[in-house]
C-alpha positions in Angstrom: 1.3 20.7 -21.8 2.3 23.8 -19.7 -1.4 24.6 -19.0 -1.9 25.8 -15.4 1.8 25.1 -14.4 3.4 28.0 -12.4 6.3 29.0 -14.6 9.3 31.4 -13.5 10.8 31.3 -17.0 10.7 29.6 -20.2 13.8 29.8 -22.9 13.4 28.2 -26.1 10.5 27.2 -28.4 7.4 26.6 -26.4 5.4 25.6 -29.5 7.3 22.3 -30.2 5.8 19.0 -29.9 6.7 16.6 -26.9 6.7 13.2 -27.5 7.0 12.0 -23.9 8.1 12.8 -20.3 11.0 11.1 -18.5 12.4 11.6 -15.0 15.4 9.3 -15.6 17.8 10.2 -18.3 18.1 6.5 -19.2 14.5 6.5 -20.4 14.7 9.6 -22.4 13.9 9.3 -26.1 13.9 11.5 -29.0 11.5 14.6 -28.6 11.1 13.8 -24.8 11.0 16.4 -21.9 13.2 15.5 -19.3 12.5 16.4 -15.6 15.6 17.1 -13.4 14.2 15.9 -10.1 16.1 16.0 -6.9 16.2 12.4 -5.6 17.3 10.8 -2.3 20.9 10.2 -3.4 21.2 12.2 -6.7 20.1 15.3 -8.4 18.6 15.0 -12.0 20.5 18.2 -12.9 23.7 16.3 -13.0 22.0 14.2 -15.8 20.8 16.8 -18.3 23.7 16.3 -20.6 23.1 12.6 -20.9 19.2 13.2 -21.6 20.3 15.7 -24.4 22.5 12.9 -25.9 19.5 10.5 -25.6 17.2 13.0 -27.7 15.6 15.2 -25.0 14.4 18.7 -26.7 13.2 20.2 -23.4 14.3 20.3 -19.8 11.9 21.1 -16.7 14.0 22.2 -13.8 13.8 24.3 -10.6 17.2 25.9 -11.6 18.0 28.7 -13.9 19.0 27.9 -17.4 22.6 27.2 -17.9 24.6 29.3 -20.2 25.0 28.2 -23.7 22.0 25.9 -23.5 20.3 25.8 -26.8 17.2 23.5 -26.3 13.8 24.6 -24.4 14.5 25.3 -20.6 11.5 25.5 -18.5 12.1 26.8 -14.9 9.6 26.3 -12.1 9.5 26.7 -8.3 8.1 23.6 -7.5 9.3 20.8 -9.7 7.4 18.0 -8.4 4.0 20.0 -8.7 5.1 21.0 -12.3 6.0 17.4 -13.3 2.4 16.1 -12.0 0.6 18.9 -13.8 2.5 18.5 -17.2 1.9 14.6 -16.8 -1.8 15.1 -16.4 -1.9 17.5 -19.4 0.2 15.2 -21.6 -2.3 12.4 -21.1 -5.3 14.6 -21.3 -6.4 14.3 -17.7 -7.7 10.5 -17.7 -8.9 10.8 -13.9 -11.6 13.3 -15.3 -12.9 10.6 -17.6 -13.4 7.7 -14.9 -14.2 7.7 -11.2 -10.9 7.6 -9.1 -11.1 6.3 -5.6 -7.9 7.1 -3.4 -7.4 5.0 -0.3 -4.7 5.9 2.1 -3.7 4.9 5.5 -1.3 2.4 7.1 -3.0 -1.0 7.1 -5.7 -2.3 5.0 -5.4 -0.2 1.8 -4.4 -3.2 -0.3 -7.3 -5.5 1.1 -9.9 -2.8 0.6 -8.9 -2.3 -3.1 -9.1 -6.0 -3.6 -12.7 -6.1 -2.1 -13.9 -3.0 -4.2 -12.5 -4.7 -7.3 -14.7 -7.8 -6.6 -17.8 -5.5 -5.7 -17.3 -3.5 -9.1 -17.0 -7.1 -11.1 -20.2 -8.3 -9.4 -21.8 -5.0 -10.1 -21.0 -5.5 -14.0 -18.7 -2.5 -14.0 -15.2 -2.5 -15.0 -12.6 -1.7 -12.2 -8.8 -1.1 -12.3 -6.5 -1.2 -9.3 -3.1 0.6 -8.8 -1.5 -0.7 -5.5 1.2 -2.3 -3.6 0.9 -5.6 -5.2 -0.1 -4.8 -9.1 -1.6 -2.4 -11.6 -4.2 -4.1 -13.2 -7.3 -3.8 -15.2 -9.1 -5.5 -18.2 -6.2 -6.9 -20.4 -3.5 -5.4 -18.1 -1.5 -6.6 -15.1 1.7 -5.4 -14.2 3.7 -6.1 -11.0 3.9 -2.9 -8.8 7.3 -1.3 -8.4 6.1 1.0 -5.8 2.6 1.5 -4.2 1.7 4.7 -6.0 3.9 5.5 -9.1 5.8 8.6 -10.1 3.3 11.1 -11.7 4.1 10.4 -15.5 3.8 6.5 -14.8 0.6 7.0 -12.9 -1.0 9.3 -15.5 -0.1 6.9 -18.3 -1.5 3.9 -16.4 -4.8 5.8 -16.1 -4.7 6.7 -19.7 -4.1 3.0 -20.6 -7.0 1.9 -18.1 -9.2 4.3 -19.8 -8.3 2.9 -23.2 -9.3 -0.5 -21.8 -12.5 0.4 -20.6 -12.0 1.0 -17.0 -15.0 2.8 -15.2 -13.4 3.0 -11.7 -10.0 3.1 -10.7 -9.0 2.1 -7.0 -5.7 3.6 -6.0 -3.6 3.1 -3.0 -2.0 6.4 -2.2 1.0 6.3 0.0 2.2 9.1 2.2 5.4 9.3 0.3 3.4 9.9 -3.0 1.2 12.5 -1.3 4.4 14.3 0.2 6.2 14.2 -3.2 2.7 15.3 -5.2 2.8 12.3 -7.2 -1.1 12.6 -7.3 -1.3 16.1 -7.9 -3.6 17.0 -10.8 -5.8 13.8 -10.4 -9.4 14.5 -9.5 -10.6 11.9 -6.8 -14.4 11.1 -6.5 -13.9 9.5 -3.2 -10.9 9.7 -0.8 -10.9 7.1 2.0 -8.7 7.0 5.3 -8.5 3.5 6.9 -6.0 4.0 9.9 -2.9 5.3 11.0 -0.1 3.6 13.1 3.7 3.8 13.2 5.4 3.2 9.8 7.8 5.1 7.6 9.0 7.3 10.5 12.6 6.8 8.9 11.0 9.4 6.3 8.5 11.2 8.2 10.3 11.3 11.4 7.0 11.9 13.8 3.6 10.5 13.7 2.4 14.1 13.4 4.3 14.8 10.3 3.0 11.1 8.9 -0.4 12.2 9.6 -0.2 15.6 7.8 1.2 13.8 4.6 -1.8 11.5 4.6 -4.2 14.3 5.3 -3.2 16.0 2.0 -5.3 13.5 0.1 -8.4 15.1 1.6 -7.3 18.8 0.6 -6.2 18.1 -3.1 -9.5 19.0 -4.9 -12.2 20.7 -2.6 -14.9 20.5 -5.5 -14.7 17.0 -6.3 -14.0 14.4 -3.4 -16.5 12.7 -0.9 -14.5 11.7 2.3 -14.7 8.2 3.8 -13.1 7.7 7.1 -12.7 5.2 9.8 -14.5 6.7 12.7 -13.3 4.3 15.2 -9.5 5.1 14.6 -8.0 8.0 16.8 -6.3 9.6 13.9 -9.3 9.1 11.8 -11.4 11.0 14.5 -8.8 13.9 14.2 -9.1 14.0 10.5 -13.0 13.9 10.7 -12.8 17.0 13.0 -10.8 19.1 10.4 -13.2 18.0 7.3 -16.2 19.6 6.3 -19.7 18.3 7.2 -20.9 15.3 5.1 -18.0 13.1 5.9 -19.1 9.3 5.9 -17.6 7.4 8.5 -17.5 3.6 9.2 -16.8 1.6 12.1 -18.2 -0.6 14.9 -18.9 2.5 17.5 -22.2 4.0 17.6 -22.7 7.2 15.3 -20.7 5.8 12.4 -22.6 6.3 9.1 -21.8 2.7 7.9 -21.7 0.7 11.3 -20.9 -3.0 11.7 -23.1 -4.7 14.3 -23.6 -8.3 15.6 -20.5 -9.8 14.0 -19.1 -13.3 14.2 -15.3 -13.9 13.6 -14.0 -17.5 13.5 -11.8 -19.7 11.6 -14.4 -19.9 8.7 -14.6 -16.2 8.2 -16.8 -13.0 9.2 -20.6 -12.7 9.6 -21.9 -9.3 10.2 -24.9 -6.8 9.8 -24.1 -3.4 8.4 -26.4 -0.4 9.5 -26.7 2.5 6.9 -29.1 5.4 6.4 -31.8 3.4 8.4 -31.2 0.5 6.2 -29.2 -2.9 7.0 -27.4 -5.3 5.0 -26.0 -8.8 6.1 -22.4 -9.5 4.8 -20.4 -12.9 4.8 -16.9 -13.1 4.0 -14.1 -15.9 4.1 -11.6 -13.3 5.2 -10.5 -13.6 8.8 -10.2 -11.3 11.7 -11.4 -7.7 13.0 -9.0 -5.9 10.7 -10.7 -7.4 7.8 -14.1 -6.5 9.1 -12.8 -2.9 9.1 -11.7 -3.4 5.4 -15.2 -4.7 4.3 -16.8 -1.8 6.2 -14.7 0.9 4.4 -15.4 -1.1 1.0 -19.2 -1.0 1.8 -19.1 2.7 2.7 -17.2 3.3 -0.6 -19.6 1.2 -2.6 -22.7 3.0 -1.0 -21.0 6.3 -1.7 -20.7 5.1 -5.7 -24.3 4.2 -5.5 -23.6 0.5 -6.2 -26.3 -2.1 -5.8 -26.6 -4.1 -2.5 -26.7 -7.4 -4.4 -23.3 -6.3 -6.1 -21.7 -5.5 -2.5 -22.7 -8.7 -1.0 -21.7 -10.8 -3.8 -18.3 -9.0 -4.2 -17.5 -9.3 -0.5 -18.4 -12.9 -0.3 -16.3 -13.9 -3.7 -12.9 -12.6 -2.3 -11.1 -15.6 -1.1 -7.9 -13.9 -0.1 -5.3 -11.5 -1.1 -1.7 -12.3 -1.8 0.5 -11.8 1.4 -2.4 -10.3 3.7 -3.1 -13.1 6.2 -2.8 -15.7 3.2 -3.7 -19.0 4.2 -1.6 -22.0 3.1 -3.5 -24.9 2.7 -2.1 -28.4 3.9 -3.1 -31.9 5.2 -1.1 -31.6 8.4 -3.7 -30.1 10.4 -1.7 -26.8 10.7 -3.2 -23.2 10.4 -0.3 -21.7 8.3 -0.6 -18.0 7.2 1.9 -15.6 5.4 1.2 -11.8 6.2 2.9 -8.6 5.3 3.0 -7.3 8.9 6.3 -5.4 9.0 5.5 -2.9 11.9 5.0 -3.4 15.6 1.4 -2.4 15.4 0.6 -4.8 12.4 2.4 -7.4 14.0 0.4 -6.9 17.2 -2.8 -6.7 15.1 -2.0 -9.9 13.4 -1.2 -11.9 16.8 -4.3 -10.5 18.2 -6.5 -11.4 15.4 -5.1 -15.1 15.7 -5.8 -15.2 19.4 -9.4 -14.6 18.6 -9.5 -17.6 16.6 -8.8 -19.8 19.5 -5.3 -21.4 18.6 -3.6 -24.2 20.2 -0.3 -22.4 20.1 1.0 -19.5 17.9 4.5 -19.9 16.4 5.7 -16.9 14.8 8.5 -16.3 12.2 9.5 -12.5 11.6 12.4 -10.0 11.3 12.6 -6.4 10.2 13.7 -4.6 7.3 17.1 -2.9 7.2 17.7 0.6 6.4 14.4 1.6 7.6 12.6 2.8 10.9 14.9 1.3 13.8 12.7 2.5 16.7 10.0 -0.2 15.8 12.3 -3.3 16.0 12.2 -3.6 19.9 8.6 -2.9 19.7 8.1 -5.7 17.3 10.0 -8.0 19.7 7.8 -7.0 22.5 4.6 -7.7 20.5 6.1 -11.1 19.8 7.1 -11.9 23.2 3.7 -10.9 24.7 1.5 -12.5 22.2 3.3 -15.5 20.5 3.8 -18.8 22.2 7.2 -19.4 20.4 8.9 -16.8 18.2 11.6 -17.4 15.8 13.6 -14.1 14.8 15.1 -14.2 11.3 16.1 -12.0 8.5 13.6 -9.9 6.5 15.3 -7.7 3.9 18.4 -6.7 5.9 19.5 -4.6 2.8 22.7 -2.8 3.6 22.6 -3.5 7.5 24.1 -6.5 9.3 21.2 -8.9 9.9 22.5 -9.9 13.3 22.5 -6.2 14.4 18.7 -6.0 13.3 17.9 -9.2 15.0 19.7 -8.0 18.3 17.5 -4.7 18.1 14.3 -7.0 18.0 15.7 -9.3 20.8 15.8 -6.4 23.2 11.8 -6.1 23.0 11.6 -9.9 23.5 14.1 -9.7 26.4 11.8 -6.9 28.1 8.6 -9.3 28.1 10.6 -12.0 30.1 9.9 -14.6 27.6 12.5 -17.3 26.9 10.4 -18.9 24.2 12.2 -17.9 21.2 15.1 -18.7 19.0 17.3 -16.8 16.7 17.8 -18.2 13.0 19.2 -15.6 10.7 18.5 -17.8 7.6 14.8 -17.2 6.6 14.2 -20.5 4.9 15.7 -22.4 7.9 13.7 -20.3 10.3 10.4 -21.3 8.2 11.5 -25.0 8.1 12.0 -25.1 11.9 8.5 -23.6 12.5 6.7 -26.0 10.2 8.7 -28.9 11.9 7.5 -27.7 15.3 3.9 -27.4 14.5 1.3 -29.6 15.7 -2.3 -30.2 14.8 -4.2 -27.1 15.8 -1.2 -24.8 15.9 -1.2 -21.4 13.9 2.1 -20.8 12.2 2.5 -17.2 11.1 5.4 -16.1 8.8 5.4 -12.2 9.0 6.9 -9.3 7.2 7.3 -9.9 3.5 4.0 -10.9 2.5 3.5 -10.7 -1.3 7.1 -9.8 -1.9 9.0 -12.3 -4.0 12.6 -11.2 -3.2 15.2 -10.8 -0.5 17.6 -7.9 -0.5 21.0 -8.8 1.3 23.6 -6.0 0.9 23.2 -5.2 -2.7 22.0 -8.5 -4.1 18.4 -9.2 -4.6 17.5 -13.0 -4.6 14.2 -14.6 -5.3 12.5 -15.4 -2.2 8.7 -16.2 -1.7 7.4 -17.0 1.8 4.4 -18.9 0.5 6.3 -20.6 -2.3 9.2 -21.7 0.3 6.3 -23.0 2.6 4.5 -24.9 0.0 7.9 -26.3 -1.0 8.7 -27.6 2.4 5.1 -29.1 2.8 5.5 -31.1 -0.4 8.7 -32.6 0.9 6.7 -33.6 4.1 3.9 -35.0 2.1 1.6 -32.3 3.6 0.3 -30.9 0.4 
């Protein structure tokens, strides 16, 4: 299990069998190796005794062995790298026995994985997906706890996928996962960069550091990965300039390896021609808006790189009706265009509103908030986007977490006031805000409920309550007789 792991010292029996790996002392079972990771709030070193009580026979740590410690103690300089490599060894490197496609960027990762999943199914192959909504494949579907799991969980999921016959795994790779080395030890066949805009700056602090974290995906394994990059994105251009020749680009601008042309975007979906290698294919999709055109181009570029059939590509794109919480349409009989979307940053909110403007709405009524204990600088910018692009905005709570919901709303309101608009209301109760938006709606209006998307919970202080925007909307529509 320690093959290829840089070790500073090893005390104890290195020939013993290890039954599993745990980074939480609560999950340790008999014969496990416990990894004493340093977290955001606590240090795993403090839980070594509990891990031993629960049956740990070995400890992986970046500290020296304590005196009188009688079990096996492995000291390493980089504990996260060591955990990832040990995990890959423990599960016999499942990523080497399937095609693994890693997708990173700020917006569009989830939709791109859904498109590729459909393309694979239509190509009679067996896809697995690890992403923000779920970890799934043939005979397995688990709600995701985080976009990219910790290394032992990630390797276990890949191992289980392999046992279920998965041929290709599409993985959303978050900047946190790259920074924390969760994907170290995975051999990626294709790595994809979709775009970059402001997000997670509470963690990364600057856009440059955020970009550097994302960029790590493209330098994990020089021997294996083919790079697919959004050539229209400014950060994508910067990344391409730093990569070796042979990078595959996609976009709408001239020069893209896979280029969208003659596209038509309306309330029925997307029609476009795609040029590649002196060939052309036409695509048709029920997904809406230009951001989804980019997601489609990314999936076409990856599918072509994987040598998938043109018929499988076209059929897969045409068959995806929607993605949970990603510009998800809520059908109704009231003549309203109602959508739930995950847009929770200023750039994503701006993109969402601009996308809807292209669909010629009568009015845009927007319900949105911002998460607590996260990047505060985006809040006024979100308010500004709403003030400039929505006809009526209702500011409400998202997941306030430990913060005062009214303080978060006040930060957002500063941006709205900056635009000079008076077309907004403050309703901290999210259900009441949604109810008001639906009661205001008239035939031809677009009602957008943004921020939480696929999430089915709301976090207020330390309480997690069930709350699903789409479910709430359908319930209110049912009461109105509109569903």
